[in-house]
Structure formats: structure tokens, C-alpha cells
N, C-alpha and C positions, 0 to 999 in steps of 0.2 A: 457737609454736616459734621459736627463734632462727634467723637465716639460716644460721649456721655449722652448726647441728644439722641443718637441712634439707639443706644441701649434702652433709654426711656421709652422710645416709640415702640420697640419690640416687646419689652417686658411689662411696661406700664402704659398701655395704649390709652389715649385720651378720647372721650366720647365725641361723636360727630354732631349730636343734637343736644343742646344744653339750654336750660332755663336761666335767664338773668332776672333777678328780682331786686327791685329798687323800692324800698318803703320810705317814702318821704314824709314831710311834716303833715300834709293833708291829703296826699294821694299815693296810690300804689301803682307801680308799673311792672308788668311781667311780660317778658319777651321769650319766645321759643325760637332759637337760632340754629339753623342747619349749616354746618361748615364742611359738608361733604362736597368733594369735587374741587376743581382748580379755579373756578370763578369766584366772584364775591360771595361772602356769606349771605344766606337768605333768611329773612324773618318769615317763618311759616305760620306764626300766630302771635298775637299780642293783645294786651288789654291795659287800659288806663282807667282807674276807678277812684272816685273820691271816697275817702274814709269817712265813716260816720263821725259826727261831731265829738262824741265821747272818746273816740280813739285817736284824735288828732294830737299832735305835739308829743307828749310823753306816753302815748298809748302803747308803744312797743314794749316798754319796760314795766308799765303799771297794769296793762291789760293784755299780756302776752297771749293768753288763751283765746281771747276774743279776736285778736289780730290773726291768729292761726286759723280760727273758724272762718273769718272773713276771706282770707286767702284761699282756704280750702274750697269755699263756695265758688270763688272766681275761677279757680283751676278746673273744677268739675263742670261748671257752666260752659267754659270755653273749650273744654276738651283737650287741654294740654296733655301730651302723651309722654314727654321727657321726664325722667326721674332724677337725672343729674342736674345740679343747679349750683349757681354762685350767687350769694347775697352781696349786695353793695352796702357799705356803711356810709351814711350821709356825712357831708362835710363838717357839720358842727359836732359830730360824734367821732371825728378822726383828726387828731392833732398831728400836724406834719411840720418838721423843722430840720434845717441843716445844722449839724454840729461838726466838730473836728475832734479826732482822737489820734493818739500815737499809733503808729503801725504795729499790728499784733495779729495773732492767729484768729480765725473766725470764732473759736470757742472762747478765747480770752476777750474778744470784742463783744460778744454777746453778754458776758458777765459785766464788763465795764459799762456798756450802754444801760443795762438794767440798773446798775448802781448809780450812774450819773443822771438818769432820767428825771429824778425828783426835782432837780434844779431847773428843768426846762418845761416839764409837763404841767399844765394848769389844773390837774385833777388831784384829789386827795390821795395821800399815800395808800398803797395796797388796794386801790379801787379801779385800777386800769391794767390792761395788758400792753406790752410794748414789743415792737419789732424794729428791725433796722436793715439798711442796705448800704453797702459801701459803693461809692461812685467816684469817677474822676481820678486824677493823679494826685500825688502828695503836693501840698502847697509849699510855698517858699520857706516855711518854718519846719518842713518835714512832717506835717500833720496830715492825716487822712480824712477827707470829707466823708461824712456819713449822714444818711437820711434817717431821722428818728421818726417813728410812727407810733402813736399811742391811741387807745380807744377804751372807753369805760367798760369795765367787766360786765355791768348789768346789761349793756347793749349787746355785747358779744354773746353772752349767755342766753339772752332773749332770742336772738337770731338762731342759735343752735337749737333752742327749744321749739321754735316755730318749724324749723326743718324736720325735727324728729316727729312733731305732731302731724306734719304733712307727708311723712314717710318718704322724704326726699333724701338723696345722697348729696350732701354738701361737699363739693369739690374743694372749695376755698371761700374765704371771705375777702372781698376787695374793697378798696376805698374809692369813692366816686370820682375823685380827680384822676386816679389812675385808670378807672374805667373809661373816662372820656379820652384820656391820652392814648389808650390802646386802640381806639377807633381812628386815630389820626395818622396821616402820612409821615414818613420819616423826616421830612424837611423841617419839622418843628423840633427845635432843641433849646434855644435861648429865647424864651418868649413869655408873655403873660397870658394865662388862660382865665377868662372871665366867664364863669358859669352863672348866667342869669336865670335863676329859678323863679317859681311863682311868688314866693314870699320873701326871699332874700337872695343875695348874690355872693358867690365865693370867688375871690381873686387869688390865683395861685401863680407864683413866680417859678418858672422852670429855668434851670441852668444845666447844660449838657444833658438834656433829656430827663432830668430829675427834679421833682418838686421840692424846692428849698425853703419856701416861705408861703404863708397863707394869711388871708384876712377876710373876715365876713363883713359884708356891706348891707345895710338895711334898705336895699332897693331891689325889687323884683318885678316880674311881669304884672302882678296885681297893683303895684305902685302906679304904673302907667294906666292900667285898666280903671282904677278908681278915679284918676284925673279925668279921663274921658267920660266916665259915667257921671261925674259931678257937673262937668261943663256942658255935656250934651243931653243931660236929663234922660239917661238910659240905664238899664241894669248893668251890673258889672259883667255879667255873661255876655250881653250884647256888646259892651265896650271891648271885651277881649276879641270879639269877632271883628270889630271895626278897626282895631290897631293892626290886624293882619291884612286887611284889604285896602285901607285908606292911608295915603301918605300924609298924615296930619302934620308931621314935623315940617313939611315943605309947602303946606297949603297956603294959597293966597286968598282964600275965601275969607272975607271980612267977618262973616258970622262965626268962623272957626278960629279967629285970631286969639281969643282967650285960651282955648284948649291948646293951640299951637305953642303959645308962649309958656304955658304951664309945663307942657311936655319938654320943651327945650330946656327949661330951668332944671327939671329933674335929670335930664341926660347930662347937662353941664355939671351938676352936683356929683353924678356918678364919675364923670371924667376927672374931677378934682380929687376924688378919693383914690382913683387909680393912679393918678400922677403923684399924689402924696406918698402912697405906699411904694411905688417904684423908685421915687427919688430917695426915700429913706433907706431902701435896700442898697441902692448904688452908693449912697453916702458911707455905708458900713462895709461894702464889698467893692473896693475900687476897680477890680477887674471885671465886674458884672456888666452885661450888656443885653439888650433886648432887640430882636429883629422885628417883632410885631406883637400886637395884642389880638387874641383870637376870641371871638364871641361864640358861645354855645348856650344851649338850653332854651326852654320855652319862652323865657322873658326877652330873648333877643328877637322876637317876632315883630317888634315895633318897627314898622317900615320907615326907612330913612335914618335910623339911629346909627348904623355903621358909618354912613357918610359924615354925619355931624361929629361923631367921635374922632373920625379920621382927620377932620379939619382942626380939631382942638388939641390933638395929641401929636407929639413929635415922631411917633412911630406908626407904621402902617397898621390899620385896623381891618381885620378880616372877619367875615361871617362864615363859620364852618358849616358845610352842608353834609350831614351824615349820609344822605342818599347817594353820595358819590362813592361810598365805601361799602354799603350793604344794599341788597335788593329786598323788596317785599313781595310776597306771594301775589300773583296776578289777580287773585279774587278780591283783593282789597281795593276800594275806590281810591284812585290817585289823589283826588282833592283831600280826602281824609288823611292819607298817608303824609301828604305835604304838611298838614296842620299838626299831626301827632308825632312825626319823626323826631323833631327837636327835643321833645319831652322824653323820648325813649333812649337817648344816647347812653345814659349811665347803665340801664338794663342791658343794652346791646353790648357795651364794653365789658360788663361783668360776665355775660355769657361767653364772650371771646376768651376771657381769662381761663375758662375751664375746658375750652374746646380743643379739637384736634387740629392744630396748626403746625406749620413747619417751624422748628426751632432754629 
């Protein structure tokens, strides 16, 4: 262990039990994670709850007090005991990009990144916070690769206000792609992370373990659910259950031919978007390479999607199972855990960001 890490462990001990909070477009996920002991971290409590209609979308910034009240009721109802927490910032509210800078001190780099950020960040001037991280070696031109991260001030301030209202100790703010990455084994370095959420997907290119480019894709779990609902004449809720238990993409049932073809077309469109983004990045970064594409999130529950994407892409497609890296308290029903775990990955990774782990 490095001396700096040892000093931090002694004088600035990190908590063993942390709340991870993920406020999405239409749902809230809260996880209480216990990282005590040498085994895998354990989810001791969790909740997924749909936001009221009036709080969806921009509710966090326009109805901050109501979001805080909603979360307060959830936390009290489920008896979460931890007071230390990490909030995750959703993909559309966190801009991530690789840039290059001349070698310089950390203090100089901070000022330079802030100064140059306006030419990269798609937000109005003075409306966002910016951070950075140096990664990798100097390139052939002697420039230092840097990850630039920016998020709107109103989002950050709203999260801080929510934490204050709930009397929680906010250890840090995380971005969802890094929350996911934190849960994953070290073997992933040069790859594409495809987070299939309920309403949209976020594709992130990783190089040397750092997120260097992102793109939002208008396909999510509900895209598949609505196709099933329309073709099988069921509710969207019933359709979401069907996509988790029936392998419709490979069905040979004549009566389900229409839904099969519609689902296959949606998956193929998703593959095209992934290929187009990957090809564009490689075109501009000649030394870039990807070992695989990793599927995460609730939208990846469509049975058979991994196999079809694997057939259509030139790189290996994997479905990441978060249950291989965390345990759930034995009181939770295994079937419900299997269904809910993919939706909790961001909250779990956020909790890990603030917990007591070996550095």
C-alpha cells in the first residue's frame, strides 16, 4: 500500500456502510451497501421507485424540494440507517470527453482545463462545473491525454440541496458511467460500455480504463417493451415481464413472427449506432482498439439480445452480471433480486465510490 493511501486510511477513514443514490429520468434507486469484511460488498437494503409524473425529466432542478420530500419518505419507509451517501449524476447531465494538454503541474492544468473547456463543453458559459483527470502516457506529439468532465451547475446544486434536506453527509458526487465501471473487474480497459436504461442508452468508449467519448442513443428497455406491448396486445408493464422470461428474438412461433422481426430490427438499429460511433472514434484515433462491448442496465434484459449483437458486431459482446461482484441480504427474494439488480448498478457503484475499500 502506498504511504499516501495508508495516511488516508488512518486519518481520514472511509465509512463501511454507504447509501448510493441514483435519481433517473423517471425512477429513483437507493442502495445501502455494506463494505465491511473481506468478502464481496453486500446490499443490505434497496428500493426502486417510480417518480410521480410531475417530477419526471427536469424535476430535480425545477422541483428540488419535492424530490427531497419524495426521497425522504422512501428512506424513512425502508428504514435506511446510513447517513453517508454518494449521489450519481445521470449520463445526460455529465459531459465526458478526452482532450490533450501540454505537460504541466496539476495547478496549472486545472486552470488550463477550465479556460479551454468552453470550446468542448456543450453548455452555456458559466452554467457548469468542470473537473479533469490525467491518464495514460504522453502521446507522440508530447501532449498529455486528459479526461474532461462537466456538469450543469443547477444539477449539482440541486443534488447538494437534496442531501442537505435529507441531512445526509455527501461524500462525493459520481457520474453514472464511472459508477458502473467501479463495479467491474479489472480486465476491462479498452472496450465499449453500453448502458441500456429504461428510456435511452448511453454508449461510452473506454481507453486504458478511462472514459474518452460518449454518445446518447434513443433506444432503451421501454423501446423493446412498447414493441412487445403493441404486437402482443398487452400492457407495457406486462411486456417488460415478457421480455425477461421469453426469448422472443429467437422464437419460431408463427404467431410471434411480427414481434420477433420488430424486435430484431430495433436491436439491429442499436448495433448500427454502436458501430457508427466506434468507427468514427477509430477514424480519429488511429491507435484506438476495443476488446469487447459490455451490456449493462435494465434495458439489457431482452433475452437473446447479446447473442444477436455478438453476431452482428466484429467484437465480442458480453452481458455484465453485477451479482458476480455484490451480494444481497438473504432476506430478499432471489427472483426479485435477479430482476432488480441490473437497475441498481449505478447506485451500487456510487456507494462503492464513498466506501471503505483498499486503495
